[in-house]
C-alpha positions, 0 to 999 in steps of 0.5 A: 499500500502506498500513499497514492493508493490511500489518496485515491481512496480518500478522493473517492470518499470525499469527492466521489472521484479517485482522480479528482481535481479541484483546479480543473473546470470540473471544480470538484468539491468534497460533498460526500464526507468531511475531514473528520471522516477521513481522519477516522479512516486514516487511523483505521488504516494506520492500525493495520500497518506493521511499522505504524510509528515510522513516517513514510520515507523512501517507500517505507514506513506508514503511508498514512503519515505521508504528505499526499495523505495529509494534504487531502485532509487539509484541502477538505478542511479548507472547503469546510471553512468556506462552506463548500463541504459536506453538511455536518451530521454531528449530534447535538445535545439532547434538549430537556423536552426531547429527553422527557418525551423519550422517557414518556415513550419508553414508559408507555411500552409494555414489559419491564425493560421498556417501562422501567429498566430503560428509563432508569438507565437513561436517568442514571446516565443523565444524573452522572453526566456520563456516557451510556456505556458508563451506566451499562456497567452499573451494578446493584451494589454500586449505589449507597447512601452518602455517609456525610451528605444527607439526601444524596447518593454515592455510587461507583462509576466504572469508566470505560474510556480515557481512564487508565487507573482506578484512582482516576475514577473516584465515587460520584455523588448524585442528588435529588432532581427538582423535577420529579420525572427526572429523579433517578432515585425514584426511578430506581425504586420503582424499577426495583419493585419488579426485580427479584427478591435478591435485588430488592433486599439490597436496593430497598434499604438505601432507597427508603433511607435516602429518598423517603427520609 
């Protein structure tokens, strides 16, 4: 694999033409993808290069770390600045009204997972201000009443990204929400009511002491 091969591939991704030319009468523009997509593809290709840490020199090394490959990414970024690029599909933050609507839609479905479990996980994610995979690793024994702050919940979070040491993920504190529908503690309590006796015996004590005290 050479830098020209990657450049042709990126040209096909961004311009829908491996032999694009932005200076000709064709006036090609990157309408098919953005520079971030090319950068992701560059990292993916680099992962499978045997000597990925070595820059490209004399037809050896990592072809993704060559001038032609970096130049096409810079060209696409220039088009983005001028507004002549592919429209951005970046996800925006969830607004409160959309978040509450999703909870209502889930709660209106039959079954334990949609009616209780999924809304509880969404509220738990919202309370921790974290990613969904943080809450996916949530266990029953993680939350407990805070020993010094009344009316709050202390929980362990198993961070799954950009955390390399255990000391970098201290316990998190969650308080009551002023809006009842957004209170994850109430949601956990109602979801627990339909769990088996083992879960109920471990969750109900701190729910009763924290939520209903």
